[in-house]
Structures are given as structure tokens and as C-alpha cells.
N, C-alpha and C positions, 0 to 999 in steps of 0.2 A: 408721089407714091406714099409718103407719110400721111398725107391728108386722106388718101383712100384707106389706108390700114386703120387709121383712127375712126373713119366714118363706118367702116365694116364693123370694128369692135362695138361701137356705139349701137349699131343696128342689131347685132348679136345680143348685146346686153338688154336692149329694149324688148327683143323677141323673147329672151329668157324670163324677164319680169312679166311679160303678158301671159307666158305659159303658166306662171305661178298664180294667177288671178283665178279664182274658182267661181263660175257661173252658178247661181242658185236661183231656181224658181221657188215659189212658196211651198209647193209640194216636196221638192227636193230638201229644202230646209228642214221641214218636218220630218222627212225620212232620215236625214243625217242625225237629227236629234234623237230619234228612236234608237239608233244604233250606237250613239256616242255620249248622250247626256248622262253625267254621274248619277243623277236622280233616277233615271230609268235603269241604269245599270245596278243601282242598290235595290230597286224594287224587283228586278229580275232575280238578284241574289236571294232576296227574301222568299221568292216563290220556290227556289231550289232548296232553301233551308227548310221551308214547310214540307216538301216532299220527303226530305230525310227525316224530319220530325215525325211524319206519318209512319215511316218504316220503323224508326225507333220505338214508337208506341206499340206497333204491331208486333215486334219482336219480344216484347215482354211476355206475351202469351204463347211464344213458341218454345220448344225445348231449349234448355240452357245446359251446357256441358262446361265443367271446369276441371282442371287437373292440378295436382299438387305434388311436389317432391321436397322432402325434408331430411335433413342430416343434423344430428345432435352429438356434440362431444362434451360428455360431463368430465371436466377436469377434476371436480370433487363430486363424487357420487353422493346424493342426498342421504343423510343419516336419519333413521327413525329410532325412537325409544320404545322398547316393548316391555310389559310387565314381566318381572322375573318369577316365572311359573316353575323353574327347575329346582332352585334352591330349597323351597319348602318341601318338595318331595324327597330330596336327598337327605335333609335333616330329619325327616319323618322316619325314613329307613334306619338312619344311625341311631335314633332314639330307641326303635323297636329292637334293635340288636344290642342295646345296652352300651353302646360305644360312647355315647355322651349322656349327659344328665339333662333334665328339663331346664335347669338354670342356664345351661349353655345354648339353649335354643334362642335364635334371634327374635327380637320383638316383632309381634305381628303388625304393630302400628307403623313401623318403618317401611315405607314404600320402596321396594327394590325394582330398579329398571336396569335393562342392559341395552347398549346401543347396537344397531344393526344396519347394514347397508343393502338396499334392494336395487336391483337392476344392473345394467352393464354401462361401460363408458361410452361405447360407440353404438348409436342408434340411427337407423335409416328407414325411411318409408316413402312409398309413392301410391298415388291413388287417383281415381277419377270419380266424379259426382255428376249425375244426370238429374235435372229437375224439370218438372212440367206443371204449369198452371192449368188446373182443370176447370175451375169456375172461380170468377171474381166479378161481381157487379161493377166495381170501380173500374176494372180493366175494360169491360164492354163499353161503358160510357166514355172513358178516356179515348178509346179508339174512335168513337163517334166525333167526339170534340176535335181530335186531330185532323180529321177529314174536313170539318167545318172551318178550322183554322186554315187549312190549305186553300179553301175556297176564298177566304178573306184575303190571303196573300195575293190571289189572282186579281181580286177586285182592287186592291190597293195598286197593283201594277196598272190596271186599266185607268184608274183615277190619274195616276202620274202621267201616263201617256196623253190623257185628255187634257190635263193642266199644262203640260208642255206645248201641245198643239195651240192651245189658246193663247199662251205667252208669246210664242214664236209668231203667230199670225198677227197679233197686236203690234209686236216690235217691228216686224217686216213691213206692216202697212204704214206705221209711223215713219220708218226710213223713206219709204216711197213718197209719202205726203211731204216730208221735208225736202226731198229731192226735186219733186214737181214744183214746190214753192220756190226752191233756189233757182231752177231753170227759168221760171217766169221773172223772177226778180233780176236775174242776170240779163234776160231780154229787155227788160225795162231799163237796166243800167246802160246797156249798149245804145239803146234809143236816146237816153238822156245825155250820154256822152256826145252822141252825134248832134244832138240839139245844143249842147253846151258850145261845141265848136262852131256851129252855125251862128249862135248868139254872140260869141266873141268877135266873129267877123262882122256882124251886123253892127255891134257896138262900136268897132273901130271905124266904121264907116259913118257913125253918127246917127243911126236910124232908131236906136233904143237906149235907154238909160242903163247905167252900170248896175243899178239895183236888180234889174231883170237878170242880168248875167250872174250876179251873186246868188240870186234866189235859185237859179238853175244848178250852179255849183254846189249849193247846199243840198239840193236834191240828190245830186250825184254822189256826195259824200255820205248821206243817209243810206242811199241804196248800197254802196260799197260795204258799209258797216253791217247792214242787214245780210248781205250775201255772205260775208265773212263769219258772222254769228251763225247762220244756217249751216255753213260748212263744218263748224265745230260740233254743232248738234248732231249732224249726220255721222260724224266720226264717233261721237259717244254712243249714239244709238247702234251703230255698226258693232262696237265692242260688246254692248249688251246682247245683241243678237248672237254673236259668237260665243259668248259666255253661256247663254241659254242652250245653245246647240252642243256644247262640250267641244267647241273648235279651238285650236291654238289661236292666241291673239295675233300672232305674226302672219297668220294666213290672210291673204288678201281675197276679198269676195266682190262680186258684181251681181246685183239683183236684176233678174231678167223679166219679171212680171211688172205689171203696171196696175194703178188703182182701178182704172175703168175695167181692165180685164178681170181683176178680182171681184169688183161689184157685179160684173155680168154673171160670173160663176157662182156667186153666193146668193142663190134664190131662197126665199123665206115664205113658207106658207104658214100663216098664223092659225092655230088650232081654235076652232069655235066651240068645241065641246069641253073646254077647261083643261087644265094642266093635271097630269097624273104623275105624283111624285115618285111613283115606282119605277119610272124610266130612268130616274137620275141615279148615277153611280153612288152619290153620297148616301141616298136613302137605302140602297141596296146594301151597303156596308153596315148601316145600322140595323137592317133586318138580320144581317148575319151576326151582329153583336147580340141581338135578342136570342137568336138560336144558341150562341155560346153560353149566355146566362141560363137558358132553360136546361142545357146539358149540365151546367154547374149545379144547378138545384137537383137535378136527376142523380148527379154523382154523390152529393151529400146524402140523398135518401138511400143510395145503394150502400152506405156504410152500415146500415142495419142488417144486411145480408151477410150470411157466412161465406167464407172462401175455402176452396179446397185445392190442395197441391199434392203432387206425388213426387217421390224422388227415389233414386237407385244410387248406391255408393259401393265402391270396391277399393279396398286398401290392402297393400302388401307391406309387411313390416318385418325388419331384421334387427336383432340385438346381439352385438359382438363385444368381446373384450378386446379385440384387435380390429383394425381397419382392413377387414378382408371381404367387403361386400361384393367383390367381383369374382369371389371363389365359388364356382358352381357347385361344389360339394357342401356348401353350407345351407342351412335352412332358412326359408323365409315363411312367414305366417299370415296368411290372407284373412281378410275380414270382408264379407259381402252382406249387404243389407238392402231391403226394399221396404219403403214405408209411404204412409199417407199422412198429411197434416191438415186438420180441419180447424180453422179459426173461427170461433163463434163469439160475436160481440154480445155481451150480457148487460153491463151497466157502465156508463161513462159520466155518471153524476150530472147529466143535462148537457154535456158538451156537444153531442151529435145534434140534439135538438136545437141548440143555439146556433150552430153552423147552418142548419136547415133555414131557420128563420132569417139569418143574414143573407142566404142565397135568394130567398123569396123577395126580400126588400131590394136587393141589387137587381133583380129581374123587373120588379116594378119601376125602379129608377131608369133601366134601360129602355123600357117600353115607352115611358114618359119622354125620355130624350129622343126616341125615334119619332114619336108623334110631333114633337116640337120641331124637329128637323123637317118633316113633312110640311108643316104649315109654314116654316121659313122658306122652304123651296117654292111653295106656292106664291108666297109674297115676293120672292126674287123674280119669279116668272112674271108676275103682274108688272113689277117695276121694269123688268127688262122689256116686256111688250110695249108698255107706254113710252119708254126710252127709245125704242126702235121706231115707233110710229112718230115721235117727236122728231127724231134724227132724220126720218125720211122726208117730212115736211120741210125741215131746215135745209136739207140737201138740195131739194128742188127749188127752194126759195133762193139759196146762195147761188145755185148755178144760173138762174135768171139774173141775179145782180151782177155776176161776172160779165155776162154778155152786155148788160146795160152800161156798166161803167167803163167797159172797154169801148163802147160806141161813143160814150161821152168824151173819154180821153182822146180818141182819134180825132174827134171834131175839134176839141179844144186846141190840140197841137196844130191843126191846120189853121185855126183862127190866130194862134200865137205867131205862126210863121208869116201870116198875112198882116200882123200887126194889130188885129182887132181885139185879141184877148191879151191880158197881162200875165206876168209870171206867177202871181198869186193865184190867179184862176187856174192856171196850168198846174201849179203845185197841188191845189185842192183836188183837181181831177185825178192827178197822178196818185195822190194819197187814197182817194176813193177806190181807184182801181186796185192798188196794192192790198188795201184792206179787205176788199171783196174777194180777191184771189186767196188771201190767208184764210178768210172765213170759209171759202169754198172748199178748200183742202182739209180744213179742220172739220167741216161738216161731213165731207166724205169719209174721213177717218173715223168720226164719231159713229156714222152709220155702220161702217164694217165692224167696229167694236160691238156695237149693239146686236148686230147679226150674229157675231162670234159668240157672244155671251148666251143668247137664246139657243144657239146650236149646242153649246156646252151643256145647258140645262136639259135639253131634249135628247142629248145622246144616250143611248141605251148600250 
């Protein structure tokens, strides 16, 4: 009964582990990355930020309403000094009535002032202001630039999605290539282990020398080391793939596609009419940069234009010696005004002209960079096309070599068992076959990468 319980627990644990493994095709891996990659998420956030920026710029030209409430308590009411205009009049009357003599008159040179306090201790006010931009050349250009900036954020998102697909396809196919190579090496290892057992029996019976057995044992050791090394490479490549997809490192995955299936699905029709850089997202982003620089120049030119704005303001104010602002019997004093403001640029000592010249130079630089990017993309396409054709020839050649070396190895193993061939000859045949296998999968991976790169350049 205990044995049955333990066995049941082991089966349940194995089933739970199996459920945690995620099967992934190449398309599913790309789809997962589109939903979870941090790079894609940041690019999507940039698109949303650009949308908010467009509305922020648009709102500048829409009505703006603000309100204000203010209360002031003058602990010490400000004091002002006023000229003494009363004393001269009083002394003049006294002099006319003969009540004082001229000698008793104060000197006219002595400046006489007396202090007075204006205002009340408690003051309160509230008001609302409405402003509306009627015309501004800079606003119009800024609104156009914000929309172009929104287009650039969309292009950046598209570029991020393309780059992620390219990287994931390359890593996915690298893992498949390593797995295929490991499978064949493991098959060779099993064959040589079987051959080693046969050779040890033959050696004990005295039909072959010990050196032949040692040579086979050395081959088995080398194959075991190669299989172990490939296993570690597959693990590292799997972690890279999960990182690119934005998947937790603890999640186990199993790739369901194979290289042959991906090869069959990736058809490539080479263009005979030449490469058009405008289909590349990199070139499209540079075109958008040129548009932004053109709008920047247009904005600097618009600084010569006047701007017009209108406004409306209403304020209600109360002044009290006591804090009784909520007394309905007390008076409030309103102020209402409507106005327009016309700003006319007259003279800036050459500052605006200098900014326009800078904008022109920046535009020329951006156009030069765009043209340079276009030529660079043409060069990349030609290099990718040549690399694709070379990879295709290499793939076909290595595929034939695998069949040929496999045929040689099978015949050599038969001759070795019959005692016609030696262990060195068998080792050489085995190494040729192993090398041809590695070259075959490397050529297949190289061909897929070349196709992937061309598709990335041609993607619109």
C-alpha cells in the first residue's frame, strides 16, 4: 500500500510538472512577446503619451477658465505720509485776523507731513477669468508638430515589434538547431556505446587489439562531452528567448516547431527591380524626422507674426474692519472687464533671424542623414541578398554532405565489425559525419537568419 501511495504521488507530481510546461510555436512566441515584452510595453506607453501630448497642445487654443479666492488680514495697516496742506491755511487765516505776527509763521522750507492709514484690516475677494487664444502662428505650427510626433511614436512601436520578431525568430531557430544537433549526437553516442560493448567482447575473445577498444572509448567520451555542452547551450539560449519574450525565467517551455517546417514556411522572392528604402520602417522614421524639422523651421518663422488673445474677468471684493464677510447686509464691490491683447513683435536684435538660420541648418542635416540612411539600407539589402544566396548554396551543399558522410559512416561501421577497417578509420568517418551534421544545422540556421533579415528590411 505504501508503495502504491508513493507511486501515485510521484505520478501526480510528474503530471503537475508536465502541466507547467508551455508549448510554444514560433508564431506563439512572437505573439507572447507582443503582449509581454517590456520593450513593446514601453513603446505602447510612448504612443499613449503622444496622444495625451496632442490633446495638451490642442487645449492651448481652447478657452481657459481660472478662479481665485483671496483673504487678507492686515495686522498693521500700511501707513502713508501726506504733505501738510492744512497748517499753511490755518496760519494764513490767523495772520489775516492779526492773531499772530509774521515772525510766528512757520518756515516755508520746513517740509511738513502727517501720517495717514488707508484701507481696512480685513479684505476678501473672489473672481473668475476667461481667456481665449484667437490667433497665434506658433500655436498652429505646434499643433501640426504634435500630430507628426504622434505618427513617430506609432512608427517607433512598429519598429520595436519588428525588432522583437526578428530577435525571437533568430533565438528560436538557434535553439531548434542546437536541439537537432544534440539529438543526432545523442543518436551517434548510443551507436558508439553499442559498438564499444561489441568491441570489448571482441577484444576479450582476442580478435582485435586493445587500441581499437580505447579509440572507440575515446570517441564515446568526446560525444558525451559534446552532448553535455550542447545541453548547456540549449539552456542558455532558452533563457535568452524567455528574456526577449518577457517571460519569467522559472517558466518551462517546449518548442513545437522544427527547422524544416520553418524553412518551408519562409518563402523568399528576391526583387529584381531593386530595393526601395521607403518600405523600411527606419527610413520612414527619418522621413518623419524631416517633417518635424520642417515644422520647426516654420514655427521659428511664425514668431514674426502677431498673436491675438481675448479675455474676460469678473472680481467681487469686500473690505471690512471686522471679519463679517458672511453678513448678507454688508456690501461687496464688483469689477468686470473685457479686453483684447495684441502682441506685435517689432525688434529682437537679430535673435529671431538667428533661430531661423539654425532651424534651416538642422533641416539640412536631417535631410542629409535621411539620405545617408537610405543608402545604408540599400547597402544592407544588397549584403543581405548576397548572404541569402550564399547561405542557400551552402545549405544545399551541406545537406548533400550529410547524406554522403552518413553513407560512408554506415559502410565503415560494417567493415569495422567485419574486421576489414580499423578504429582510426571508423573514428575518421564518425568525425566527418559529426562535422557534416554540425555544418548542416549551422547552414540551415544561417539561411533562416538571412531570410529573416531580408524580411525585416522589406517589411512595410
